[in-house]
Every structure is written in C-alpha cells, then in structure tokens.
C-alpha positions as CSV (number, residue, x, y, z in Angstrom):
1,M,-7.6,5.2,77.4
2,K,-5.7,3.6,74.7
3,K,-9.0,2.3,73.4
4,N,-10.6,5.7,73.2
5,N,-7.6,7.1,71.4
6,F,-7.8,4.4,68.8
7,H,-11.5,5.1,68.1
8,K,-10.7,8.8,67.7
9,L,-7.9,8.1,65.2
10,L,-10.1,5.6,63.4
11,A,-12.8,8.4,63.2
12,A,-10.3,11.0,61.9
13,Y,-9.0,8.5,59.4
14,I,-12.5,7.8,58.0
15,V,-13.3,11.6,57.9
16,T,-10.0,12.3,56.1
17,V,-10.5,9.5,53.6
18,T,-14.1,10.6,53.0
19,F,-12.9,14.2,52.5
20,F,-10.2,13.6,50.2
21,G,-12.3,11.0,48.3
22,A,-14.9,13.6,47.7
23,C,-12.2,15.9,46.4
24,K,-10.4,13.6,43.9
25,T,-8.9,15.4,41.0
26,E,-11.1,15.3,37.9
27,F,-9.6,16.1,34.4
28,D,-11.7,17.8,31.7
29,Q,-12.3,15.4,28.9
30,P,-11.1,16.7,25.4
31,Q,-14.0,18.0,23.3
32,Y,-13.7,16.9,19.7
33,T,-15.6,18.6,17.1
34,S,-16.5,17.9,13.5
35,G,-16.3,21.5,12.4
36,T,-18.3,22.1,9.2
37,A,-18.2,18.3,8.4
38,N,-20.7,15.8,9.2
39,F,-19.2,12.4,10.2
40,G,-22.6,10.7,10.6
41,T,-22.0,8.2,7.9
42,Y,-18.4,7.8,6.7
43,V,-17.6,5.8,3.6
44,A,-14.0,5.1,2.2
45,L,-13.3,4.4,-1.4
46,G,-10.0,3.2,-2.8
47,N,-7.7,0.2,-3.5
48,S,-5.5,-2.0,-1.5
49,L,-4.2,0.8,0.6
50,T,-7.8,1.7,1.7
51,A,-8.6,-2.0,2.2
52,G,-5.7,-2.6,4.6
53,F,-3.6,-4.9,2.3
54,Q,-0.2,-5.7,3.6
55,D,2.5,-8.3,3.5
56,N,1.3,-9.1,0.1
57,A,-2.2,-10.1,1.1
58,L,-5.4,-9.1,2.6
59,Y,-6.2,-10.6,6.0
60,K,-8.4,-9.6,8.8
61,Q,-6.0,-8.0,11.3
62,G,-5.0,-5.7,8.3
63,Q,-8.6,-5.0,7.5
64,E,-9.3,-4.1,11.2
65,N,-6.3,-1.8,11.2
66,A,-6.8,-0.1,7.8
67,Y,-6.6,3.7,7.8
68,P,-10.3,4.1,7.3
69,S,-11.1,2.2,10.4
70,M,-8.6,4.5,12.4
71,L,-10.4,7.5,10.8
72,H,-13.8,6.3,11.8
73,E,-12.4,5.6,15.3
74,V,-11.6,9.3,15.8
75,M,-14.7,10.5,13.9
76,V,-16.9,8.9,16.6
77,K,-15.3,10.9,19.1
78,A,-16.4,14.0,17.2
79,G,-20.0,12.9,17.0
80,G,-19.7,10.5,14.1
81,G,-21.8,7.5,13.6
82,A,-21.1,4.3,15.4
83,I,-21.4,1.9,12.4
84,F,-18.6,1.1,10.1
85,E,-19.1,-2.1,8.2
86,V,-16.0,-3.9,6.7
87,P,-16.2,-7.0,4.5
88,Y,-14.0,-9.1,6.7
89,L,-12.4,-12.2,5.3
90,T,-13.4,-15.4,7.1
91,G,-12.0,-18.8,8.1
92,V,-8.4,-19.6,7.0
93,N,-8.5,-16.7,4.6
94,A,-8.9,-14.4,7.5
95,T,-5.8,-15.8,9.3
96,N,-3.4,-16.6,6.5
97,G,-4.6,-13.9,4.1
98,V,-5.3,-13.9,0.4
99,S,-3.4,-12.7,-2.7
100,P,-4.5,-14.0,-6.0
101,S,-1.8,-15.7,-7.9
102,P,-1.7,-15.7,-11.7
103,L,-4.4,-17.9,-12.9
104,G,-3.7,-21.0,-14.9
105,V,-5.6,-23.9,-16.4
106,Q,-4.6,-26.3,-13.7
107,F,-5.2,-24.0,-10.8
108,P,-7.6,-21.3,-11.8
109,F,-8.6,-20.5,-8.2
110,R,-5.1,-20.5,-6.8
111,T,-4.3,-18.0,-4.0
112,L,-1.1,-17.1,-2.1
113,P,-1.1,-16.5,1.8
114,K,0.6,-13.4,3.4
115,L,4.3,-13.1,4.0
116,I,6.0,-13.3,7.4
117,L,9.6,-13.0,8.4
118,R,11.2,-16.5,8.7
119,N,14.7,-17.7,9.4
120,D,14.2,-21.3,8.4
121,I,14.3,-21.1,4.6
122,A,17.6,-22.0,3.0
123,N,18.7,-20.4,-0.2
124,C,20.2,-22.1,-3.2
125,L,23.6,-22.3,-1.4
126,G,22.0,-24.1,1.6
127,V,22.3,-21.1,3.9
128,K,19.5,-20.1,6.1
129,S,18.8,-16.5,6.8
130,L,16.1,-14.0,7.9
131,G,13.8,-12.9,5.1
132,P,10.1,-12.9,3.9
133,A,8.5,-16.1,3.2
134,L,4.9,-17.3,2.7
135,T,3.1,-18.1,6.1
136,A,1.5,-21.3,4.7
137,A,1.2,-23.2,1.5
138,P,-0.7,-21.8,-1.4
139,I,-4.3,-22.9,-1.7
140,D,-4.9,-24.4,-5.2
141,N,-8.7,-24.3,-5.1
142,N,-9.8,-21.4,-2.9
143,I,-13.5,-21.5,-3.8
144,E,-14.4,-19.8,-0.5
145,F,-12.6,-16.7,-1.5
146,Y,-13.4,-16.7,-5.2
147,L,-16.9,-17.6,-5.2
148,G,-18.0,-17.1,-1.5
149,R,-19.8,-13.6,-1.0
150,A,-19.4,-11.8,2.3
151,D,-23.1,-11.1,2.1
152,S,-25.0,-13.4,-0.1
153,S,-28.2,-11.4,0.3
154,G,-26.6,-8.3,-1.0
155,Q,-28.3,-6.2,1.7
156,K,-25.4,-5.1,3.9
157,K,-24.1,-1.6,3.3
158,Y,-20.3,-1.5,3.6
159,N,-18.4,1.5,4.8
160,N,-14.9,0.4,3.7
161,L,-15.0,-0.1,-0.1
162,G,-11.3,-0.5,-0.6
163,V,-10.6,-3.1,-3.4
164,P,-7.2,-4.4,-3.8
165,G,-5.9,-4.0,-7.4
166,A,-8.5,-1.4,-8.4
167,K,-7.7,1.3,-10.9
168,S,-9.6,4.6,-11.0
169,F,-12.0,3.7,-13.9
170,Q,-12.8,0.3,-12.5
171,L,-14.7,1.8,-9.6
172,L,-17.2,2.8,-12.2
173,D,-17.3,-0.6,-14.0
174,N,-20.5,-2.6,-13.4
175,K,-18.7,-5.8,-14.5
176,Y,-16.0,-5.3,-11.8
177,G,-18.0,-7.2,-9.3
178,N,-18.4,-10.4,-11.3
179,V,-15.5,-12.8,-11.5
180,F,-17.0,-14.6,-14.5
181,F,-16.7,-11.4,-16.6
182,G,-13.1,-10.7,-15.6
183,G,-14.1,-8.8,-12.4
184,N,-12.1,-8.4,-9.2
185,P,-12.6,-11.3,-6.7
186,F,-12.0,-8.9,-3.7
187,Y,-15.0,-6.8,-4.9
188,A,-17.1,-9.8,-5.9
189,R,-17.0,-10.8,-2.2
190,F,-19.1,-7.9,-1.2
191,C,-20.6,-6.5,-4.2
192,S,-24.4,-6.2,-3.6
193,N,-25.4,-7.0,-7.2
194,P,-22.5,-8.5,-9.1
195,G,-22.5,-7.6,-12.9
196,V,-24.9,-4.8,-12.4
197,I,-23.8,-2.4,-9.6
198,T,-20.5,-0.5,-9.4
199,V,-18.2,0.1,-6.4
200,V,-19.3,3.8,-6.4
201,D,-22.9,2.7,-6.6
202,D,-22.4,0.4,-3.6
203,A,-20.7,3.3,-1.7
204,L,-23.8,5.5,-2.3
205,R,-26.1,2.8,-1.0
206,A,-24.7,3.7,2.5
207,K,-25.9,7.3,2.0
208,P,-22.6,8.8,3.2
209,T,-22.4,12.2,4.9
210,F,-18.6,12.1,4.5
211,F,-16.3,10.2,2.2
212,T,-12.5,9.7,1.6
213,L,-11.2,8.8,-1.9
214,W,-7.6,7.5,-2.5
215,I,-7.6,5.9,-6.0
216,G,-5.1,6.0,-8.9
217,N,-2.1,4.4,-7.5
218,N,-2.6,1.2,-9.5
219,D,-3.1,3.2,-12.7
220,V,0.6,3.6,-12.8
221,L,1.9,1.3,-10.0
222,L,1.1,-2.1,-11.7
223,Y,3.1,-0.9,-14.7
224,A,6.0,-0.1,-12.3
225,T,5.9,-3.4,-10.4
226,S,5.8,-5.4,-13.6
227,G,9.1,-3.8,-14.6
228,G,7.3,-1.7,-17.3
229,V,5.8,-4.7,-19.0
230,G,2.7,-2.9,-20.4
231,S,2.0,0.1,-22.7
232,N,2.0,3.7,-21.7
233,G,-1.6,4.7,-22.4
234,G,-3.6,1.4,-22.4
235,M,-6.4,-0.3,-20.4
236,S,-4.9,-3.6,-19.6
237,M,-3.8,-4.5,-16.1
238,N,-0.1,-3.5,-16.5
239,D,-0.7,-0.5,-18.5
240,I,-0.5,3.1,-17.7
241,T,-4.1,4.4,-17.8
242,P,-4.5,7.2,-20.4
243,V,-4.7,10.6,-18.6
244,D,-8.1,11.4,-20.1
245,T,-9.6,8.2,-18.9
246,F,-8.0,8.8,-15.4
247,T,-9.4,12.4,-15.4
248,N,-13.0,11.5,-16.5
249,A,-13.0,8.7,-13.7
250,I,-11.8,11.0,-10.9
251,N,-14.3,13.8,-11.9
252,T,-17.3,11.3,-12.2
253,I,-16.5,9.6,-8.9
254,V,-16.1,12.9,-7.1
255,A,-19.4,14.3,-8.7
256,K,-21.3,11.2,-7.6
257,M,-19.9,10.9,-4.1
258,S,-20.1,14.7,-3.3
259,D,-23.5,14.8,-4.9
260,N,-22.1,17.8,-6.9
261,G,-20.6,19.6,-3.8
262,K,-23.3,18.9,-1.2
263,V,-21.5,16.0,0.7
264,K,-18.1,16.8,2.1
265,G,-15.2,14.6,1.9
266,A,-11.3,14.3,1.4
267,I,-9.2,13.1,-1.5
268,A,-5.5,12.1,-1.6
269,N,-2.9,12.2,-4.5
270,I,-0.6,9.5,-5.6
271,P,2.9,9.1,-4.2
272,D,5.9,8.6,-6.6
273,V,6.6,4.9,-6.9
274,A,10.3,5.6,-6.6
275,D,9.7,6.4,-2.9
276,I,8.7,2.9,-1.8
277,P,11.0,0.0,-0.8
278,Y,10.0,-2.2,-3.6
279,F,12.1,0.0,-5.9
280,N,15.0,1.2,-3.7
281,T,15.9,-1.8,-1.6
282,V,18.1,-3.7,-4.3
283,P,21.0,-1.4,-5.1
284,Y,21.9,-1.1,-8.8
285,N,25.4,-2.0,-8.1
286,A,25.0,-5.0,-5.7
287,L,26.9,-7.3,-7.9
288,S,29.9,-8.2,-5.8
289,L,32.9,-9.7,-7.5
290,S,36.3,-10.9,-6.8
291,K,39.3,-9.8,-9.0
292,G,39.2,-13.2,-10.7
293,Q,35.4,-13.1,-11.4
294,A,35.8,-9.5,-12.7
295,D,38.6,-10.4,-15.0
296,S,36.6,-13.4,-16.4
297,L,33.5,-11.2,-17.2
298,N,35.7,-8.6,-18.8
299,F,37.1,-11.3,-21.1
300,A,33.6,-12.8,-21.7
301,Y,32.2,-9.5,-22.8
302,T,35.1,-8.6,-25.2
303,S,33.0,-8.9,-28.4
304,Y,30.2,-7.0,-26.8
305,N,32.6,-4.1,-25.9
306,Q,34.0,-4.1,-29.4
307,G,30.4,-3.7,-30.8
308,A,29.5,-1.0,-28.3
309,Q,32.7,0.9,-29.0
310,A,32.0,0.8,-32.8
311,L,28.3,2.1,-32.0
312,G,29.6,4.9,-29.5
313,L,27.7,3.2,-26.7
314,P,28.8,2.4,-23.1
315,Q,30.9,-0.7,-22.7
316,M,30.6,-3.4,-19.9
317,V,33.3,-3.0,-17.4
318,F,33.7,-4.9,-14.2
319,K,36.1,-4.5,-11.4
320,E,36.8,-6.2,-7.9
321,G,34.1,-5.1,-5.4
322,A,30.6,-3.6,-6.3
323,N,29.5,-3.6,-9.9
324,A,26.4,-2.6,-11.9
325,F,24.2,-5.6,-12.8
326,V,23.8,-6.7,-16.3
327,I,20.1,-6.1,-17.4
328,T,17.9,-6.7,-20.4
329,D,17.2,-3.6,-22.6
330,L,15.1,-4.3,-25.6
331,S,16.0,-1.0,-27.1
332,L,19.5,-2.4,-27.8
333,P,18.9,-5.2,-30.4
334,Q,22.4,-4.5,-31.9
335,L,23.9,-5.4,-28.6
336,G,21.8,-8.5,-27.9
337,N,19.4,-6.3,-25.9
338,I,21.6,-6.2,-22.8
339,R,23.7,-3.5,-21.0
340,Q,24.8,-2.6,-17.5
341,I,22.1,-0.9,-15.4
342,K,22.8,2.8,-14.5
343,A,22.7,4.6,-11.2
344,G,19.0,6.0,-10.9
345,E,17.4,2.9,-12.6
346,F,15.8,0.4,-10.3
347,I,16.0,-3.4,-9.7
348,C,12.6,-4.5,-8.2
349,L,12.4,-6.2,-4.9
350,S,10.8,-9.3,-6.6
351,V,13.9,-10.2,-8.4
352,P,14.7,-13.9,-7.5
353,Q,17.7,-13.7,-5.1
354,D,18.6,-17.4,-5.9
355,S,18.8,-16.7,-9.6
356,I,21.5,-14.0,-8.9
357,R,23.3,-16.2,-6.3
358,C,23.4,-19.5,-8.3
359,A,22.3,-18.8,-11.9
360,N,24.5,-15.9,-12.6
361,W,21.6,-13.5,-13.3
362,G,23.0,-9.9,-13.4
363,S,26.6,-11.1,-14.5
364,Q,26.8,-13.8,-17.1
365,K,23.1,-13.6,-17.8
366,P,21.0,-10.4,-17.9
367,I,18.3,-9.8,-15.3
368,P,15.0,-9.9,-17.3
369,G,13.3,-6.6,-18.0
370,N,10.3,-7.4,-15.9
371,Y,12.5,-6.9,-12.7
372,V,14.0,-3.7,-13.9
373,L,12.8,-0.1,-14.3
374,D,14.9,1.9,-16.8
375,F,14.9,5.6,-17.4
376,T,12.3,5.5,-20.2
377,E,10.0,3.6,-18.0
378,L,10.6,5.8,-15.0
379,N,9.9,8.8,-17.3
380,N,6.6,7.4,-18.4
381,I,5.6,6.9,-14.7
382,K,6.6,10.4,-13.6
383,Q,4.8,12.0,-16.4
384,A,1.6,9.9,-15.7
385,T,1.9,10.6,-12.0
386,T,2.2,14.4,-12.4
387,A,-0.8,14.6,-14.6
388,Y,-3.0,12.3,-12.3
389,N,-2.0,14.5,-9.3
390,A,-2.8,17.7,-11.2
391,T,-6.4,16.2,-11.9
392,I,-6.8,15.2,-8.2
393,V,-5.9,18.6,-6.7
394,K,-8.3,20.3,-9.2
395,A,-11.0,18.0,-8.2
396,A,-10.4,18.9,-4.6
397,N,-10.5,22.6,-5.3
398,D,-13.5,22.4,-7.6
399,N,-15.6,20.4,-5.1
400,G,-14.6,21.8,-1.7
401,L,-12.8,18.6,-0.6
402,A,-9.9,18.4,1.8
403,F,-6.7,17.6,-0.1
404,V,-4.2,15.2,1.3
405,D,-0.8,15.5,-0.2
406,M,0.5,12.0,0.2
407,N,3.0,12.6,-2.5
408,S,4.8,15.2,-0.6
409,F,4.4,13.1,2.6
410,F,6.2,10.3,1.1
411,K,8.9,12.6,-0.2
412,T,9.5,13.8,3.3
413,F,9.4,10.2,4.6
414,V,12.2,9.2,2.2
415,K,14.3,12.3,2.7
416,D,14.1,12.8,6.6
417,G,12.2,9.9,8.0
418,L,9.2,10.5,10.3
419,L,9.5,11.1,14.1
420,F,6.2,10.3,15.9
421,N,6.1,10.2,19.7
422,G,9.8,9.3,20.1
423,V,9.7,6.7,17.4
424,T,11.5,7.2,14.1
425,Y,10.1,5.7,11.0
426,T,11.8,5.4,7.6
427,T,11.1,3.8,4.2
428,E,13.9,1.4,4.7
429,F,12.7,-2.2,4.0
430,V,11.8,-4.2,7.2
431,Q,14.2,-2.0,9.4
432,G,12.3,1.3,8.8
433,G,9.2,0.1,10.7
434,A,6.7,1.6,8.4
435,F,6.3,-0.8,5.4
436,S,5.1,-4.3,5.3
437,L,7.0,-7.3,3.9
438,D,5.9,-6.8,0.3
439,G,7.8,-3.5,0.1
440,V,4.7,-1.7,-1.6
441,H,2.1,-1.4,1.2
442,P,2.6,0.1,4.7
443,N,2.3,-2.0,7.9
444,M,-0.3,-1.2,10.5
445,R,2.1,1.5,12.0
446,G,2.5,2.9,8.6
447,Y,-1.2,3.1,8.1
448,G,-1.5,5.0,11.4
449,N,0.9,7.6,10.2
450,I,-1.1,7.7,6.9
451,A,-4.4,8.2,8.9
452,N,-2.8,11.2,10.6
453,Q,-2.1,12.8,7.2
454,W,-5.9,12.5,6.5
455,I,-6.8,13.9,10.0
456,R,-4.7,16.9,9.5
457,A,-6.0,17.7,6.1
458,I,-9.7,17.2,7.3
459,N,-9.1,19.4,10.4
460,A,-7.6,22.2,8.3
461,K,-10.3,22.2,5.7
462,F,-13.4,21.8,7.8
463,G,-12.3,23.4,11.1
464,A,-12.7,20.0,12.8
465,S,-10.6,18.9,15.8
466,L,-10.1,15.2,15.3
467,P,-7.4,13.7,17.5
468,E,-4.4,12.1,15.8
469,I,-3.8,8.4,15.8
470,D,-1.1,6.9,18.1
471,A,0.6,5.0,15.4
472,N,3.1,3.6,17.9
473,K,0.3,1.4,19.5
474,Y,-0.2,-0.8,16.3
475,P,1.8,-3.9,15.5
476,G,4.8,-3.6,13.4
477,I,6.7,-6.4,11.6
478,R,7.0,-9.4,13.9
479,F,10.6,-11.0,14.1
480,P,10.7,-14.9,14.7
C-alpha cells in the first residue's frame, strides 16, 4: 500500500514539475532601434579621449574600454554592424602603456609607462605616502612603438581613429602619419599609407554609415597644460590654434565624413579646461607656514614690497597658516617677474611637490610659469574655447548632426557631481572616481558616463533607443 502511494506521489510530482516547467515565466527582450540613423559601420574620430588614453598613457585595457567601443556595443543591439577594429597596442606596451616623453639626442625613442597608485615612493623628506607613480621604468629605445606598425600591410580598416595629441587641423595633414616628418607616432602605428594619407582619409576607407567626432580639445588644452608656454594663435604644439584654422578644419572634416549631409553622425564640443582636476587640485593658497616662517618671508621681501608700493602694485604678505604661493609672472620685470598667485589662478597638477617641500618653490623661489595659469592665459583659453564651441554647434546644425554638449556636462559635473545608479562621481582628483591619475583624462568609469552623453544626444536627434551604459561595471582607480 505504501509502495503504491509512493508511486502516485512520484507521478504527481513529475506531472507538477512538467507543468510548471512548461509554464516558466518569460520576459520580453528589450527592443532597441536605430531610428533614422544607420549604425551598420560606425567610425570614431578624435584625440586621446577617443582613443581611451588615461593614467598618462595609452594601454590596451584603456583602448578596450574607450567610449567608442562602448557606443559600438550598444549600437550592435540596435542593428549595428559587428565589426569594430581598434589598433591595439601589443607586447609590453599593451600592458604598461605608452606616453611619449620629450625627445632628446640621447634617447630619441624614449617612452613613459602609465601611472598607478603606489604607497612605496618616498618624498624628499623620506616620507612614504599614497600617490601616482610610474608603473615601470621608462623605455629608452621603444622601437616597437615608434616604428612598429599595427598593420604593416596597410589593408586593415580601423573604426576607432582616436589619435592621442591630435589637434583639429592635424586630422587633415598627410604628414601626420609619418614620424620622420614630425608626425604622430600613435597615428603612424595604424596609418594605412604614412606620409600620403590623412586620418580622415583612413576613416573614410571604412565607408562609415555613422560617425562621431570629438576633436579640438588639444587646440587649447596643450597651451593650458604647458602653463601658457606657447602663443595665442600659432601652429606649434603648445599654441592656441587660430580660430580661422580651427573653423576650416572642423567644417572640412564634417563635410568629408558626412558626405555633405548624406551620412549621419554626432559631434561634441570642448569642455572648459578649468573643470578638470589637473588645474583645480592644487590650491592657490596651499603654502602652509609657521609664524616664524611667515615673519622670515615678510622680512626677506621687504625690498620687493617697497618697490611694489612705489609702483602701486600688490605687496607680498605672509601670515601663519595658509598663504598664496609665490609665482613667476613675466609681465612684472620691474619686480623681478614674481608675485603671489591670486585666487582664481591655477597651479598645475604637474608641479613637482618635492620642489615645494624641499627646494622652497612657492616661497623663497617662485614657481616657474610653466606650472601656472594666470588670468591672462585663462582669458586666452576662454576666448578660444568659446569660439571653437560656436563653430562646433554651427557645424552640427548645418549638417544635421547630433550635438553633444560636453562643456555643459562637465560644468554640471563640477558643480553638482554625477549620480549614476547609486554611485556619485565628482571631478575630485582620485577620490571623485571619474578621472584617471593624470588629472586630465577620465578613467574607464568616467568614459562610461561620457558614452551616455553621446547616447542621449544620438537618441534625441535620430529617434533611436540605444540603451545607456552601466558605467559602474567598469574598473575605477585601483588602490594598492
């Protein structure tokens, strides 16, 4: 009897499992659409931000998690093409990263690796603390990077054509892919015909059906990061690009990429350099003095103050506690080209901290001008950025492109921070969670949030329904 009941229960269990198994809940898969855009072949043009540069270097993990790769990932869900070729770094360069260091006669092919957070580096006082440091020793003869091409046949058609260091007009320069003619080694790695073809030409080889363009940052940023060592309206590396040159470059690039309006795309404007940690991390008044030190400096600058008083210029005044640094200002030859920095002017993140701690920079000796942005330089930057951004928004409107207002996005970022899925990001150096260790470029989570700005603009312009990126799933800064 018990055996029969067991068989009945077993049969009932099997029927029950079969029934509920057949009726398991199924969820509708989200349907993503491209709207009026065609994501069949997506191509991205730009500079280091497009390439995935971060931690002061280009390396493979950064390339893999650059915002164009994120955009391609969601475009595939809306019918986009599966191919997205990236000129990945290889070997030790892929792992440690590459950043060209200033060339010299002794080491013309010298490169620097990426930065990581380390707590084993002692400062000039012998004190170890947490801070950015090179992940490995520099490579003094990095031939693989400088001369080795990602595709020696020149046949591969890349989709991410972000070139670290590129300015707007350089995307149209056919010498830019040849390092022997002063070209860019990052572009020389994947240029299909160095010395002949341009970045835009290489982009068109892929026959894009959709493109993004974010270029122009370096037209003013390199002037800013060099502390204004450059001219306002020149063509050298640290110069602010003339507005006419910039305008002609943007209009030419957009006309070529859009095939005069036939190919859809998106274009982003330029953030204010003052909104990145490179310029707002070191306070202008971080010179901390005891009363004795302040009294000594006041005595040392007695003659300076007498001269400043005679000229009706501000005097140097020091007190116990926080004080404004002493900086170089070449517009004051009558005062030895020095003065105290003012609130609203910037000390660059690159200023050698050991020189401040142990060599009296900023107090007995002025901080050199290449680590300072003064009001004149900031005004030059502001005027150029405003003019560049007017050109970009007009190009978007004239050619039917989605416009991504990165400048406003960064302003909001600085003012209020950014809340995404329960995680708050700010522009604070290291602690803010969005910028990499160079203080200029975002980290991978930061690039995720930037990708979402592109997605929102593309959806709004073309009626697409691309899903947003989960920025929180990407790595942030790794602590030791």
